[in-house]
KESE-264321 format. One line per 8 residues: their letters; for each residue x, y, z of N, C-alpha, C, O. Coordinates in pm, whole numbers, plus 50000, padded with zeros to 5 digits. Layout:
<recs>
A = X Y Z X Y Z X Y Z X Y Z | ...
</recs>
This chain:
<recs>
QVQLVESG = 50083 49881 50000 50000 50000 50000 50087 50125 50000 50196 50128 50058 | 50037 50225 49934 50105 50353 49925 50015 50460 49984 49896 50467 49954 | 50073 50543 50068 50000 50657 50124 50054 50785 50062 50175 50800 50043 | 49963 50875 50031 49999 51002 49970 49947 51116 50057 49832 51113 50102 | 50032 51214 50082 49993 51329 50162 50027 51456 50086 50144 51481 50053 | 49925 51536 50058 49945 51662 49987 49965 51777 50087 49920 51770 50201 | 50032 51880 50041 50049 52001 50120 50067 52119 50026 50094 52102 49907 | 50051 52239 50081 50078 52360 50004 49958 52436 49954 49973 52542 49894
GGLVQAGG = 49839 52384 49977 49721 52457 49932 49700 52583 50014 49767 52606 50115 | 49605 52664 49970 49574 52786 50043 49494 52883 49960 49438 52848 49857 | 49490 53006 50009 49415 53114 49943 49513 53209 49876 49611 53252 49938 | 49487 53241 49751 49575 53330 49677 49490 53418 49585 49382 53378 49542 | 49540 53535 49555 49468 53622 49463 49495 53581 49319 49597 53519 49288 | 49403 53616 49233 49420 53587 49091 49552 53647 49042 49587 53760 49075 | 49622 53569 48962 49752 53610 48913 49867 53564 48999 49983 53575 48960 | 49836 53514 49116 49938 53468 49209 49985 53327 49181 49948 53265 49081
SLTLSCAA = 50068 53277 49271 50129 53145 49254 50118 53063 49382 50113 53116 49493 | 50115 52933 49363 50119 52838 49474 50197 52716 49427 50201 52684 49309 | 50259 52649 49522 50326 52523 49492 50267 52414 49582 50268 52426 49704 | 50217 52310 49520 50167 52194 49592 50273 52085 49594 50351 52070 49499 | 50275 52011 49702 50367 51898 49713 50290 51775 49756 50188 51784 49825 | 50340 51661 49715 50279 51533 49752 50391 51437 49786 50482 51413 49707 | 50383 51382 49907 50484 51287 49952 50423 51149 49961 50317 51130 50021 | 50490 51052 49902 50444 50914 49906 50523 50836 50009 50643 50856 50026
SGTIFSLN = 50453 50747 50077 50519 50661 50175 50451 50525 50174 50351 50504 50106 | 50508 50432 50250 50451 50299 50256 50539 50200 50181 50660 50218 50171 | 50476 50097 50130 50549 49994 50055 50554 50037 49909 50458 50022 49834 | 50668 50090 49871 50686 50144 49736 50790 50064 49661 50902 50045 49709 | 50751 50018 49545 50849 49952 49458 50907 50054 49363 51027 50080 49363 | 50821 50111 49283 50862 50217 49192 50737 50292 49146 50648 50233 49083 | 50731 50419 49177 50615 50498 49138 50630 50540 48993 50690 50644 48963 | 50577 50460 48904 50601 50488 48763 50506 50595 48709 50517 50634 48593
YMAWHRQA = 50415 50641 48791 50322 50746 48746 50276 50824 48868 50227 50766 48965 | 50292 50956 48862 50242 51044 48966 50170 51159 48898 50218 51212 48798 | 50057 51196 48953 49975 51295 48884 49897 51381 48983 49887 51350 49102 | 49844 51488 48929 49755 51578 49004 49621 51583 48932 49615 51593 48809 | 49517 51575 49009 49380 51595 48962 49317 51701 49051 49371 51735 49156 | 49203 51752 49009 49133 51850 49092 48983 51833 49077 48934 51782 48977 | 48913 51878 49179 48767 51872 49177 48711 52001 49233 48731 52033 49350 | 48642 52073 49149 48575 52197 49190 48436 52164 49241 48380 52060 49207
PGKQREFV = 48379 52251 49322 48244 52225 49376 48143 52201 49265 48132 52279 49171 | 48070 52092 49277 47966 52061 49181 48016 52004 49049 47937 51985 48957 | 48145 51978 49040 48202 51925 48916 48271 51793 48940 48302 51756 49054 | 48295 51721 48832 48366 51595 48842 48516 51620 48857 48568 51724 48818 | 48584 51523 48915 48728 51532 48928 48789 51529 48789 48747 51451 48703 | 48889 51615 48766 48951 51622 48635 49103 51614 48646 49162 51650 48747 | 49162 51568 48538 49307 51556 48529 49368 51694 48517 49315 51781 48448 | 49482 51715 48584 49555 51841 48575 49691 51822 48511 49721 51885 48409
AANSLGGV = 49773 51734 48569 49908 51716 48517 49962 51584 48568 49919 51533 48672 | 50058 51528 48493 50118 51402 48532 50265 51400 48495 50310 51468 48403 | 50339 51319 48569 50482 51303 48545 50515 51155 48561 50500 51097 48669 | 50559 51094 48453 50592 50953 48459 50735 50934 48507 50811 51030 48516 | 50769 50810 48538 50903 50780 48592 51012 50824 48494 51120 50865 48536 | 50984 50815 48367 51082 50855 48267 51091 51004 48246 51171 51051 48165 | 51010 51080 48319 51015 51225 48309 50921 51284 48207 50922 51406 48185 | 50840 51203 48144 50743 51254 48048 50630 51323 48124 50575 51267 48219
TNYADSVK = 50597 51442 48082 50492 51518 48149 50374 51540 48055 50389 51549 47933 | 50257 51549 48114 50135 51579 48041 50053 51680 48120 50054 51678 48243 | 49984 51766 48050 49905 51871 48114 49768 51882 48050 49751 51857 47931 | 49672 51918 48131 49543 51954 48076 49558 52085 47999 49640 52170 48035 | 49481 52100 47896 49490 52221 47814 49468 52347 47898 49527 52452 47871 | 49384 52336 47998 49348 52453 48078 49463 52506 48164 49457 52619 48212 | 49567 52425 48183 49678 52468 48270 49811 52477 48196 49910 52521 48254 | 49814 52437 48071 49939 52441 47995 49997 52582 47992 49926 52680 47969
GRFTVSRD = 50127 52589 48017 50193 52719 48018 50186 52791 48151 50256 52890 48173 | 50102 52742 48241 50089 52805 48374 50136 52713 48487 50192 52759 48586 | 50112 52585 48472 50147 52487 48576 50267 52404 48530 50284 52378 48411 | 50348 52365 48626 50463 52278 48599 50465 52166 48701 50464 52191 48822 | 50469 52043 48653 50476 51927 48741 50618 51872 48738 50678 51859 48632 | 50669 51839 48856 50803 51781 48865 50804 51678 48978 50716 51677 49063 | 50904 51593 48976 50910 51490 49080 51054 51468 49123 51149 51492 49049 | 51065 51422 49246 51194 51383 49302 51184 51233 49329 51125 51192 49429
NAKNTVHL = 51241 51154 49242 51226 51009 49253 51292 50954 49379 51244 50857 49437 | 51401 51015 49421 51470 50968 49540 51386 50987 49665 51396 50910 49761 | 51303 51091 49665 51220 51122 49781 51074 51081 49762 50992 51100 49851 | 51043 51025 49647 50905 50985 49617 50808 51101 49637 50704 51086 49701 | 50843 51213 49583 50758 51330 49592 50729 51386 49453 50807 51368 49359 | 50617 51452 49443 50579 51521 49320 50529 51660 49359 50462 51678 49460 | 50565 51756 49275 50528 51894 49302 50450 51951 49186 50462 51907 49072 | 50368 52050 49219 50293 52121 49115 50309 52270 49140 50254 52325 49236
VMNSLKPE = 50385 52335 49054 50402 52479 49062 50293 52543 48977 50283 52518 48857 | 50213 52626 49041 50098 52687 48973 50118 52838 48967 50120 52905 49071 | 50133 52890 48848 50150 53032 48826 50028 53090 48755 49947 53017 48698 | 50016 53221 48759 49907 53292 48691 49772 53229 48724 49691 53202 48635 | 49751 53208 48850 49629 53138 48893 49505 53220 48861 49506 53343 48866 | 49399 53148 48828 49271 53208 48794 49164 53159 48891 49179 53052 48951 | 49057 53234 48908 48950 53187 48997 48898 53049 48957 48856 52972 49044 | 48899 53018 48830 48850 52887 48786 48945 52773 48822 48912 52656 48800
DTAVYYCA = 49062 52805 48877 49152 52701 48927 49115 52659 49069 49173 52565 49123 | 49019 52727 49128 48974 52692 49263 48919 52551 49265 48829 52516 49188 | 48973 52469 49354 48932 52329 49361 49009 52261 49474 49102 52318 49532 | 48968 52140 49504 49049 52052 49588 49142 51976 49494 49098 51912 49399 | 49270 51984 49521 49371 51920 49438 49414 51788 49503 49449 51783 49621 | 49411 51683 49423 49445 51549 49470 49569 51497 49399 49587 51514 49279 | 49652 51433 49476 49769 51364 49422 49729 51219 49397 49654 51159 49474 | 49780 51163 49288 49754 51024 49254 49885 50958 49214 49974 51023 49159
AVDSGSGG = 49895 50829 49240 50016 50757 49204 49984 50612 49171 49890 50553 49224 | 50065 50559 49082 50058 50418 49047 50195 50356 49073 50297 50407 49028 | 50193 50248 49147 50317 50180 49181 50334 50056 49095 50238 49981 49075 | 50453 50034 49044 50474 49920 48955 50465 49787 49028 50448 49683 48965 | 50475 49790 49162 50463 49667 49239 50320 49640 49286 50267 49532 49261 | 50258 49737 49352 50126 49715 49413 50011 49772 49333 49895 49753 49370 | 50041 49842 49226 49933 49892 49141 49881 50028 49185 49957 50120 49213 | 49752 50038 49191 49686 50164 49224 49577 50191 49123 49532 50096 49059
PYWGQGTQ = 49532 50312 49105 49596 50431 49159 49564 50455 49306 49457 50420 49355 | 49658 50513 49373 49640 50559 49509 49612 50710 49505 49659 50783 49419 | 49532 50752 49603 49492 50893 49609 49525 50953 49745 49518 50886 49848 | 49561 51080 49743 49577 51152 49868 49444 51206 49916 49341 51184 49852 | 49446 51276 50028 49322 51326 50087 49279 51459 50026 49166 51503 50046 | 49368 51522 49952 49335 51646 49885 49377 51768 49964 49385 51765 50087 | 49405 51876 49892 49438 52003 49953 49362 52114 49879 49357 52116 49756 | 49304 52205 49955 49219 52308 49897 49302 52422 49839 49392 52474 49905
VTVSS = 49270 52460 49717 49327 52579 49654 49212 52673 49622 49118 52636 49551 | 49220 52794 49673 49116 52894 49648 49181 53017 49587 49273 53075 49645 | 49133 53057 49470 49185 53173 49400 49077 53280 49400 48970 53261 49344 | 49106 53392 49463 49008 53500 49470 49028 53597 49354 49140 53618 49307 | 48919 53656 49310 48925 53749 49197 48949 53891 49243 48958 53982 49161
</recs>
Protein backbone atom coordinates (compact mmCIF):
# COMPACT_ATOMS: atom_id res chain seq x y z
CA GLN A 1 0.00 0.00 0.00
CA VAL A 2 1.05 3.53 -0.75
CA GLN A 3 0.00 6.57 1.24
CA LEU A 4 -0.01 10.02 -0.30
CA VAL A 5 -0.07 13.29 1.62
CA GLU A 6 -0.55 16.62 -0.13
CA SER A 7 0.49 20.01 1.20
CA GLY A 8 0.78 23.60 0.04
CA GLY A 9 -2.79 24.57 -0.68
CA GLY A 10 -4.26 27.86 0.43
CA LEU A 11 -5.85 31.14 -0.57
CA VAL A 12 -4.25 33.30 -3.23
CA GLN A 13 -5.32 36.22 -5.37
CA ALA A 14 -5.80 35.87 -9.09
CA GLY A 15 -2.48 36.10 -10.87
CA GLY A 16 -0.62 34.68 -7.91
CA SER A 17 1.29 31.45 -7.46
CA LEU A 18 1.19 28.38 -5.26
CA THR A 19 3.26 25.23 -5.08
CA LEU A 20 1.67 21.94 -4.08
CA SER A 21 3.67 18.98 -2.87
CA CYS A 22 2.79 15.33 -2.48
CA ALA A 23 4.84 12.87 -0.48
CA ALA A 24 4.44 9.14 -0.94
CA SER A 25 5.19 6.61 1.75
CA GLY A 26 4.51 2.99 2.56
CA THR A 27 5.49 -0.06 0.55
CA ILE A 28 6.86 1.44 -2.64
CA PHE A 29 8.49 -0.48 -5.42
CA SER A 30 8.62 2.17 -8.08
CA LEU A 31 6.15 4.98 -8.62
CA ASN A 32 6.01 4.88 -12.37
CA TYR A 33 3.22 7.46 -12.54
CA MET A 34 2.42 10.44 -10.34
CA ALA A 35 -0.25 12.95 -11.16
CA TRP A 36 -2.45 15.78 -9.96
CA HIS A 37 -6.20 15.95 -10.38
CA ARG A 38 -8.67 18.50 -9.08
CA GLN A 39 -12.33 18.72 -8.23
CA ALA A 40 -14.25 21.97 -8.10
CA PRO A 41 -17.56 22.25 -6.24
CA GLY A 42 -20.34 20.61 -8.19
CA LYS A 43 -17.98 19.25 -10.84
CA GLN A 44 -16.34 15.95 -11.58
CA ARG A 45 -12.72 15.32 -10.72
CA GLU A 46 -10.49 16.22 -13.65
CA PHE A 47 -6.93 15.56 -14.71
CA VAL A 48 -4.45 18.41 -14.25
CA ALA A 49 -0.92 17.16 -14.83
CA ALA A 50 1.18 14.02 -14.68
CA ASN A 51 4.82 13.03 -14.55
CA SER A 52 5.92 9.53 -15.41
CA LEU A 53 9.03 7.80 -14.08
CA GLY A 54 10.82 8.55 -17.33
CA GLY A 55 10.15 12.25 -16.91
CA VAL A 56 7.43 12.54 -19.52
CA THR A 57 4.92 15.18 -18.51
CA ASN A 58 1.35 15.79 -19.59
CA TYR A 59 -0.95 18.71 -18.86
CA ALA A 60 -4.57 19.54 -19.24
CA ASP A 61 -5.10 22.21 -21.86
CA SER A 62 -6.52 24.53 -19.22
CA VAL A 63 -3.22 24.68 -17.30
CA LYS A 64 -0.61 24.41 -20.05
CA GLY A 65 1.93 27.19 -19.82
CA ARG A 66 0.89 28.05 -16.26
CA PHE A 67 1.47 24.87 -14.24
CA THR A 68 4.63 22.78 -14.01
CA VAL A 69 4.76 19.27 -12.59
CA SER A 70 8.03 17.81 -11.35
CA ARG A 71 9.10 14.90 -9.20
CA ASP A 72 11.94 13.83 -6.98
CA ASN A 73 12.26 10.09 -7.47
CA ALA A 74 14.70 9.68 -4.60
CA LYS A 75 12.20 11.22 -2.19
CA ASN A 76 9.05 9.85 -3.83
CA THR A 77 7.58 13.30 -4.08
CA VAL A 78 5.79 15.21 -6.80
CA HIS A 79 5.28 18.94 -6.98
CA LEU A 80 2.93 21.21 -8.85
CA VAL A 81 4.02 24.79 -9.38
CA MET A 82 0.98 26.87 -10.27
CA ASN A 83 1.50 30.32 -11.74
CA SER A 84 -0.93 32.92 -13.09
CA LEU A 85 -3.71 31.38 -11.07
CA LYS A 86 -7.29 32.08 -12.06
CA PRO A 87 -10.50 31.87 -10.03
CA GLU A 88 -11.50 28.87 -12.14
CA ASP A 89 -8.48 27.01 -10.73
CA THR A 90 -10.26 26.92 -7.37
CA ALA A 91 -10.68 23.29 -6.39
CA VAL A 92 -9.51 20.52 -4.12
CA TYR A 93 -6.29 19.20 -5.62
CA TYR A 94 -5.55 15.49 -5.30
CA CYS A 95 -2.31 13.64 -5.78
CA ALA A 96 -2.46 10.24 -7.46
CA ALA A 97 0.16 7.57 -7.96
CA VAL A 98 0.58 4.18 -9.53
CA ASP A 99 3.17 1.80 -8.19
CA SER A 100 4.74 -0.80 -10.45
CA GLY A 101 4.63 -3.33 -7.61
CA SER A 102 1.26 -2.85 -5.87
CA GLY A 103 -0.67 -1.08 -8.59
CA GLY A 104 -3.14 1.64 -7.76
CA PRO A 105 -4.04 4.31 -8.41
CA TYR A 106 -3.60 5.59 -4.91
CA TRP A 107 -5.08 8.93 -3.91
CA GLY A 108 -4.23 11.52 -1.32
CA GLN A 109 -6.78 13.26 0.87
CA GLY A 110 -6.65 16.46 -1.15
CA THR A 111 -5.62 20.03 -0.47
CA GLN A 112 -7.81 23.08 -1.03
CA VAL A 113 -6.73 25.79 -3.46
CA THR A 114 -8.84 28.94 -3.52
CA VAL A 115 -8.15 31.73 -6.00
CA SER A 116 -9.92 35.00 -5.30
CA SER A 117 -10.75 37.49 -8.03
